[in-house]
VOTI-545894 format. One record per residue (C-alpha): residue number from 0; x, y, z. Coordinates in Angstrom, 1 decimal. Each point is the difference from the previous one (the first is absolute). Layout:
BEGIN
NODE  drenmar    east   north      up
NODE      NUM       X       Y       Z
...
***
This chain:
BEGIN
NODE  drenmar    east   north      up
NODE        0    -1.9    13.5    -5.6
NODE        1     1.5     1.1    -3.3
NODE        2     3.6     0.6     1.6
NODE        3     1.5    -2.6    -2.3
NODE        4    -0.9    -1.5    -3.7
NODE        5    -1.4    -3.6     0.2
NODE        6     3.0    -0.9    -2.8
NODE        7     2.6     0.9     2.7
NODE        8    -1.4    -2.8     2.6
NODE        9    -0.2    -3.0    -2.6
NODE       10     2.9    -1.9    -1.5
NODE       11    -0.9    -2.3    -3.3
NODE       12     1.0    -3.4     0.9
NODE       13     1.2    -0.5    -3.7
NODE       14     2.9     2.4     0.6
NODE       15     1.8    -2.8     2.3
NODE       16     2.7    -1.8    -2.3
NODE       17     0.0    -4.0    -0.6
NODE       18    -3.6    -0.4     1.6
NODE       19    -3.3    -1.8    -1.4
NODE       20    -2.9     1.9     0.8
NODE       21    -3.8    -1.1    -0.3
NODE       22    -2.8     2.3     0.9
NODE       23    -2.4    -2.2     1.3
NODE       24    -1.7    -1.1     3.4
NODE       25     1.0    -3.1     1.7
NODE       26    -3.0    -2.0     0.8
NODE       27     1.4    -3.5     1.3
NODE       28     3.4    -1.4     0.7
NODE       29     0.7    -3.8     0.1
NODE       30     3.2    -0.4     2.2
NODE       31     0.2    -3.6    -0.9
NODE       32     0.1     0.4    -3.9
NODE       33     1.6     3.4     0.4
NODE       34    -2.2     1.6    -2.2
NODE       35    -2.2     3.4     0.3
NODE       36    -2.9     0.6    -1.7
NODE       37    -0.5     3.6    -1.0
NODE       38    -2.7     2.3    -1.6
NODE       39     0.4     2.3    -2.7
NODE       40    -1.3     3.4     1.2
NODE       41    -0.7     1.0    -3.6
NODE       42    -2.2    -2.9    -1.2
NODE       43    -0.1    -2.2     3.0
NODE       44     1.4    -2.8    -1.6
NODE       45     1.8    -2.5     2.5
NODE       46     3.3    -1.7    -0.6
NODE       47     2.8    -1.9     2.0
NODE       48     3.3     1.2     0.7
NODE       49     2.6    -2.6     1.3
NODE       50     2.7     1.0     2.8
NODE       51     2.8    -1.5     1.9
NODE       52     0.1     2.6     2.5
NODE       53    -3.1     1.9     1.2
NODE       54     0.1     3.4     2.1
NODE       55    -3.0     1.1     1.5
NODE       56     0.0     3.8     0.1
NODE       57    -3.7     0.7    -0.1
NODE       58    -0.1     2.4     2.9
NODE       59    -3.5     0.7     1.8
NODE       60    -3.2     2.0    -0.5
NODE       61    -1.7     2.4     2.5
NODE       62    -1.9    -1.5     2.6
NODE       63    -3.3     1.4     1.0
NODE       64    -0.6    -2.2     2.9
NODE       65    -3.4    -1.0    -1.4
NODE       66    -1.4     3.8     0.5
NODE       67    -3.4     0.4    -1.7
NODE       68    -0.1     2.2    -2.9
NODE       69     3.6     0.4    -0.4
NODE       70     0.8    -2.7    -2.5
NODE       71    -3.1     0.6    -2.0
NODE       72     0.7     3.9    -0.4
NODE       73     3.6    -0.7    -0.8
NODE       74    -0.7    -2.2    -2.8
NODE       75    -2.8     2.4    -1.2
NODE       76     2.7     2.7    -0.2
NODE       77    -2.3     2.3     2.1
NODE       78     0.9     1.7     3.3
NODE       79     2.7    -2.7     1.6
NODE       80     3.4    -0.5    -1.5
NODE       81     3.0    -2.3     0.7
NODE       82     3.6     1.6    -0.1
NODE       83     2.1    -2.9    -1.2
NODE       84     0.3     0.1    -3.9
NODE       85     0.6     2.9    -2.5
NODE       86    -3.6    -0.4    -1.1
NODE       87    -1.2     0.8     3.5
NODE       88     2.1     3.2     0.1
NODE       89    -1.6     0.8    -3.4
NODE       90    -3.6    -0.4     1.0
NODE       91     0.5     1.8     3.3
NODE       92     1.4     3.0    -1.7
NODE       93    -2.8    -0.1    -2.7
NODE       94    -2.6    -0.3     2.9
NODE       95     1.5     2.8     2.1
NODE       96     0.1     2.5    -3.0
NODE       97    -3.6    -1.2    -0.9
NODE       98    -1.2     0.9     3.3
NODE       99     1.6     3.6     0.1
NODE      100    -1.7     0.5    -3.3
NODE      101    -3.4    -0.9     1.0
NODE      102     0.4     1.8     3.2
NODE      103     0.9     3.2    -1.9
NODE      104    -3.0    -0.4    -2.4
NODE      105    -2.7     2.7     0.2
NODE      106    -3.2    -0.6     2.1
NODE      107     1.7    -3.0     2.3
NODE      108    -1.4     0.2     3.5
NODE      109     2.5     1.0     2.9
NODE      110    -0.9    -3.5     1.5
NODE      111     0.8    -2.0    -2.9
NODE      112     3.0     2.2    -0.8
NODE      113     1.4    -1.0     3.7
NODE      114    -0.7    -4.0    -0.7
NODE      115     1.6     0.1    -3.2
NODE      116     3.2     1.6     1.6
NODE      117     0.4    -2.3     2.9
NODE      118     2.9    -2.2    -0.4
NODE      119     0.3    -3.3     2.1
NODE      120     3.6    -1.8     0.2
NODE      121    -0.4    -3.4     1.8
NODE      122     3.4    -1.5     1.8
NODE      123     2.6     1.6     1.7
NODE      124     3.2    -1.3    -1.7
NODE      125     2.6     1.9    -2.0
NODE      126    -2.0    -0.8    -3.3
NODE      127    -3.3     1.7     1.7
NODE      128     1.8     3.0     1.5
NODE      129     2.2     0.6    -3.3
NODE      130    -3.3     0.0    -2.0
NODE      131    -1.6     2.6     2.6
NODE      132     3.2     2.2     0.1
NODE      133     0.0     0.0    -3.9
NODE      134    -3.6     0.9    -0.1
NODE      135     0.8     3.0     2.6
NODE      136     2.5     1.2    -2.1
NODE      137    -2.4    -0.3    -3.1
NODE      138    -2.6     1.8     1.8
NODE      139     2.4     2.9     1.4
NODE      140     1.8     0.7    -3.1
NODE      141    -2.2    -0.7    -2.7
NODE      142    -3.9     0.0     1.2
NODE      143     0.6     3.1     1.5
NODE      144     1.0     1.4    -3.3
NODE      145    -2.5    -1.7    -2.5
NODE      146    -3.0    -0.4     2.2
NODE      147     0.4     3.0     2.6
NODE      148    -3.7    -0.1     1.0
NODE      149     0.0    -3.8     1.1
NODE      150     3.1     0.0     2.5
NODE      151    -2.4     0.8     2.9
NODE      152    -2.2    -2.9    -0.8
NODE      153     2.9    -3.0    -0.2
NODE      154     0.3    -2.4     2.8
NODE      155     2.6    -2.7     0.3
NODE      156    -0.4    -2.8     2.6
NODE      157     2.7    -2.7     0.9
NODE      158    -1.5    -3.0     1.5
NODE      159     2.3    -2.4     1.8
NODE      160    -1.3    -3.3     1.9
NODE      161     3.3     0.0     2.1
NODE      162     0.8     2.3     2.7
NODE      163     2.9     1.9    -1.9
NODE      164     1.1     0.9    -3.5
NODE      165     3.1    -1.4    -1.3
NODE      166     0.1    -3.0     2.4
NODE      167     3.5    -1.4    -1.1
NODE      168     1.6     3.6     0.3
NODE      169     1.7     1.3     3.4
NODE      170    -2.7     1.7     2.3
NODE      171     1.7     3.6    -0.4
NODE      172    -0.5    -0.4    -3.8
NODE      173    -3.7    -1.1     0.5
NODE      174    -0.6     2.8     2.0
NODE      175     1.8     2.4    -2.5
NODE      176    -2.5    -1.2    -2.8
NODE      177    -2.9     0.4     2.5
NODE      178     1.0     3.5     0.4
NODE      179     0.4     0.7    -3.7
NODE      180    -3.7    -1.2    -0.6
NODE      181    -1.4     1.9     2.7
NODE      182     1.6     3.2    -0.9
NODE      183    -1.3    -0.7    -3.8
NODE      184    -3.6    -0.5     1.9
NODE      185    -0.2    -3.7    -1.5
NODE      186    -2.6    -1.8     2.2
NODE      187     2.2    -3.0     1.1
NODE      188    -2.5    -2.5     1.9
NODE      189     2.2    -2.8     1.8
NODE      190    -1.4    -3.0     1.4
NODE      191    -2.9     0.2    -2.6
NODE      192    -0.8    -2.5    -2.9
NODE      193    -2.5     0.5    -2.6
NODE      194    -2.8    -2.8     0.6
NODE      195    -1.8     0.7    -3.3
NODE      196    -0.5     2.2    -2.9
NODE      197    -3.6     0.3    -1.0
NODE      198    -2.4     2.7    -2.1
NODE      199    -2.1     2.5     1.9
NODE      200    -2.9    -1.8    -0.9
NODE      201     1.2    -3.6     1.4
NODE      202     1.5    -3.2    -1.6
NODE      203    -1.9    -1.4    -3.0
NODE      204    -1.3    -3.7     0.5
NODE      205     2.5    -1.2    -2.3
NODE      206     2.9     1.6     1.8
NODE      207     1.1     1.8    -3.0
NODE      208     0.7     3.8    -0.5
NODE      209    -3.5     1.8    -0.6
NODE      210    -0.3     1.7    -3.4
NODE      211    -1.0     3.1     1.7
NODE      212     3.3     0.0     2.2
NODE      213     2.0     2.4    -1.9
NODE      214     0.1     2.8     2.6
NODE      215    -1.1    -1.8     3.5
NODE      216     2.6    -2.3     1.2
NODE      217     0.4    -0.4     3.7
NODE      218     2.6    -1.4     2.1
NODE      219    -1.1    -1.7     3.4
NODE      220     2.8     0.1     2.4
NODE      221     0.4    -2.3     3.1
NODE      222    -0.3     2.9     2.3
NODE      223    -3.7     0.5    -0.9
NODE      224     0.4     3.0    -2.3
NODE      225    -0.8     0.2    -3.8
NODE      226     1.9     2.1    -2.5
NODE      227    -1.1     0.9    -3.6
NODE      228     2.7     0.3    -2.4
NODE      229     0.8     0.2    -3.6
NODE      230     3.1    -2.0    -0.1
NODE      231     1.6    -2.6     2.2
NODE      232     3.5    -1.5    -0.5
NODE      233     0.3    -3.3     1.6
NODE      234     3.6    -1.1     0.8
NODE      235    -0.6    -2.2     3.3
NODE      236     1.3    -3.3    -0.5
NODE      237     1.1    -2.8    -2.2
NODE      238    -1.2    -3.7    -0.8
NODE      239     1.1    -2.7    -2.6
NODE      240    -0.8     0.0    -3.5
NODE      241    -2.4    -2.6    -1.4
NODE      242     2.9    -1.9    -1.6
NODE      243     1.8    -0.4     3.1
NODE      244    -2.8    -1.5     1.7
NODE      245    -0.8    -2.3    -2.8
NODE      246     3.4    -1.7    -0.3
NODE      247    -0.2    -2.4     3.0
NODE      248     3.5     1.2     1.6
NODE      249     0.6     0.1     3.6
NODE      250    -1.2     3.5     1.2
NODE      251    -0.1     2.1     3.2
NODE      252    -3.2     1.1     1.9
NODE      253     0.3     3.3    -2.1
NODE      254    -0.2    -1.8    -3.0
NODE      255     3.9     0.5    -1.3
NODE      256     1.8    -3.2    -1.2
NODE      257     2.3    -1.3     2.1
NODE      258     3.7    -0.2    -0.5
NODE      259     3.4    -0.8     1.4
NODE      260     3.1     2.0     0.7
NODE      261     0.9    -0.5    -3.9
NODE      262    -3.2     1.5    -1.3
NODE      263    -1.2    -3.6    -1.3
NODE      264    -3.6    -1.0     0.5
NODE      265    -0.3    -2.5     3.1
NODE      266    -0.3    -3.6    -1.4
NODE      267     2.0     0.9    -3.1
NODE      268     3.4     0.7     1.7
NODE      269     1.8    -3.3    -1.4
NODE      270    -0.7     0.8    -3.6
NODE      271     0.8     3.7     0.0
NODE      272    -2.7     0.7    -2.3
NODE      273    -2.5     2.2     1.6
NODE      274     0.6     3.3     1.7
NODE      275    -2.1     2.8     1.2
NODE      276     0.8     3.5     0.9
NODE      277    -1.3     3.4     0.9
NODE      278    -3.6     0.6     1.5
NODE      279    -1.3    -3.5    -0.9
NODE      280     2.7    -2.0     2.0
NODE      281     1.1    -0.1     3.7
NODE      282     2.4    -1.9     2.3
NODE      283    -1.8    -2.0     2.7
NODE      284     2.9     1.1     2.6
NODE      285     1.4     3.2    -1.5
NODE      286    -3.0     2.2    -1.2
NODE      287     0.9     3.1    -2.1
NODE      288    -2.5     2.7    -0.5
NODE      289    -1.5     0.6    -3.2
NODE      290     1.8     2.5    -1.6
NODE      291     1.6     1.1    -3.1
NODE      292     3.7    -0.4     1.3
NODE      293    -0.6    -3.5     1.3
NODE      294    -1.1    -1.1    -3.8
NODE      295     2.5     1.7    -1.6
NODE      296     2.7    -1.6     1.9
NODE      297    -1.7    -3.5    -0.1
NODE      298    -0.2     0.6    -3.9
NODE      299     3.7     0.8    -0.2
NODE      300     0.8    -3.1     2.3
NODE      301    -2.0    -2.7    -2.2
NODE      302     1.6     1.6    -3.2
NODE      303     3.6    -0.7     1.3
NODE      304    -1.3    -3.6     0.9
NODE      305    -1.6    -0.5    -3.2
NODE      306     3.1     1.4    -1.9
NODE      307     2.4    -2.4     1.9
NODE      308    -2.1    -3.0    -0.9
NODE      309    -2.9     0.0     2.2
NODE      310     1.2    -1.5     3.1
NODE      311     0.6     2.4     2.8
NODE      312     2.9     0.1     2.4
NODE      313    -0.4     2.8     2.3
NODE      314    -3.5     0.8     1.9
NODE      315    -1.8     3.1    -1.0
NODE      316     0.9     3.1     2.4
NODE      317    -1.9     3.0    -0.1
NODE      318     1.7     3.2     0.8
NODE      319    -2.5     2.8     1.1
NODE      320     0.8     3.4    -1.5
NODE      321    -2.4     1.7     2.5
NODE      322    -3.5     1.3    -0.8
NODE      323    -0.9     3.4    -1.5
NODE      324    -3.0     2.0    -0.6
NODE      325    -0.9     3.1    -1.7
NODE      326    -2.3     2.3     1.4
NODE      327    -0.1     2.7    -2.7
NODE      328     0.6     3.6     0.5
NODE      329     3.7    -0.3     0.2
NODE      330    -0.6    -2.4     3.0
NODE      331     1.0    -3.7     0.6
NODE      332     1.2    -2.6     2.4
NODE      333     2.9    -2.6     0.0
NODE      334     0.3    -2.4     2.6
NODE      335     3.7    -1.7    -0.1
NODE      336    -0.4    -1.7     3.4
NODE      337    -0.4    -3.4    -1.3
NODE      338     2.6    -0.2    -3.1
NODE      339     1.4    -3.2    -0.4
NODE      340    -1.1    -3.7     0.2
NODE      341    -3.1     0.1     2.4
NODE      342     0.7    -3.6     1.0
NODE      343     3.5     0.8     0.8
NODE      344     2.5     3.0     0.3
NODE      345    -1.6     3.5    -0.5
NODE      346     1.3     3.5    -0.2
NODE      347    -1.1     2.9     1.9
NODE      348    -0.5     2.7    -2.4
NODE      349    -1.2     3.7     0.6
NODE      350    -3.8     0.6    -0.3
NODE      351    -0.7     2.8    -2.4
NODE      352    -3.1     2.2    -0.5
NODE      353    -0.6     3.1    -1.9
NODE      354     1.4     1.3    -3.3
NODE      355     3.0    -2.4     0.0
NODE      356    -2.1    -3.1     0.4
NODE      357    -2.0     1.4    -2.8
NODE      358     3.0     0.6    -2.3
NODE      359     1.1    -3.4     1.1
NODE      360    -3.5    -1.5    -1.2
NODE      361     0.1     1.7    -3.4
NODE      362     3.6    -1.1    -0.6
NODE      363    -0.4    -3.5     0.8
NODE      364    -3.4    -0.1    -2.2
NODE      365     2.0     1.4    -2.8
NODE      366     2.9    -2.4     0.4
NODE      367    -2.0    -3.1     0.2
NODE      368    -1.1     0.1    -3.5
NODE      369     0.9    -2.2    -2.6
NODE      370     0.8     1.9    -3.1
NODE      371     2.1     3.3    -0.3
NODE      372    -2.8     1.4    -1.7
NODE      373    -2.5    -0.1     2.8
NODE      374     3.0     1.2     2.4
NODE      375     0.1     3.0    -2.0
NODE      376    -3.6     0.5    -0.6
NODE      377    -1.3     0.0     3.5
NODE      378     2.1     3.0     1.3
NODE      379    -1.2     1.9    -3.1
NODE      380    -3.5    -0.6     0.7
NODE      381     0.5     0.7     3.6
NODE      382     1.5     3.4    -1.1
NODE      383    -2.8     0.5    -2.4
NODE      384    -2.8    -0.6     2.7
NODE      385     1.9     2.3     2.3
NODE      386     0.2     3.1    -2.1
NODE      387    -3.0    -0.3    -2.2
NODE      388    -2.2    -2.3     2.0
NODE      389    -1.6    -3.5    -0.8
NODE      390    -1.5    -1.3    -2.8
NODE      391    -3.8     0.2     0.5
NODE      392    -1.0    -1.5    -3.3
NODE      393    -2.1    -3.0     0.2
NODE      394     0.7    -3.0    -2.7
***
């Protein structure tokens, strides 16, 4: 939404010392010969990299559950956007500002203006709720200043297929989040899913995106209703990436690579040569959520194993720090009821909501940055956006 500068979020890999970095895409991995075939992203040339140890940390991609019209429009960069990578955030921001500029143009009919300024967020997890909250802050603090005549035409809808928002959180915090959205007049639809995204004139015979579909996407919902919109942000699930699917490794029904208690891929325990961590991996008995703190702790664990010679001694133990979500406008929620080992001893810390949880979220966000430069820059940009408004330039 322009609260932060993009450069504050990313960290250049080459600043990590004692590391050889190759900017390429892995296309094939031969575990028997311990070679990885990678394709140069600039010229498309392929070459081999030999390895002694392999760590799979390829994450996942956004799942659309085969919903017609979603993947096609996301690939075309029109109307539907995922929210998983930095370029997704940039594309969403540019599209959002484009819609306000088009809606503010002279001669735009009221019906088209309302359609352009209807925003749909799919998914009820922390990412979707945080985006919706940030969008609300942008509308209340910046749109009201720069586009005052458009505020009354803006509609925000949050669609969640499950019965509640923020499912992993305590009931009281879920109810708190719902009360926040109700007060902001966000249209929250629970128990409803998006069945298809189509144009007003129907779906072309080739299943693609119509050439005249610029202003007319329609979300078809499971409750039988339809909704025309200008922007849809889809953050509703995860699925395995293509490389994970092609390796022939043991996988769970979800598509994630099966690992043992030491983060070693099943079938490679004896040689200690193939590890998998993060969203792409799962233990068949002790399943952990696909969240950042799991991946971060697994990364640190495997690093210690490799630095010690590559043979693990103690099993990986995840220590949950609780769950946090920012709800914008000085509101947030922290659930500390399950701090500790999810499969062992847990602490019962308090549940926090309101401004204190919001401050905890911001403090934790800034402290988790890799470089001191970003730790300083992020609060500076927060200060700038609070006193002078968000950056609404497009680039």
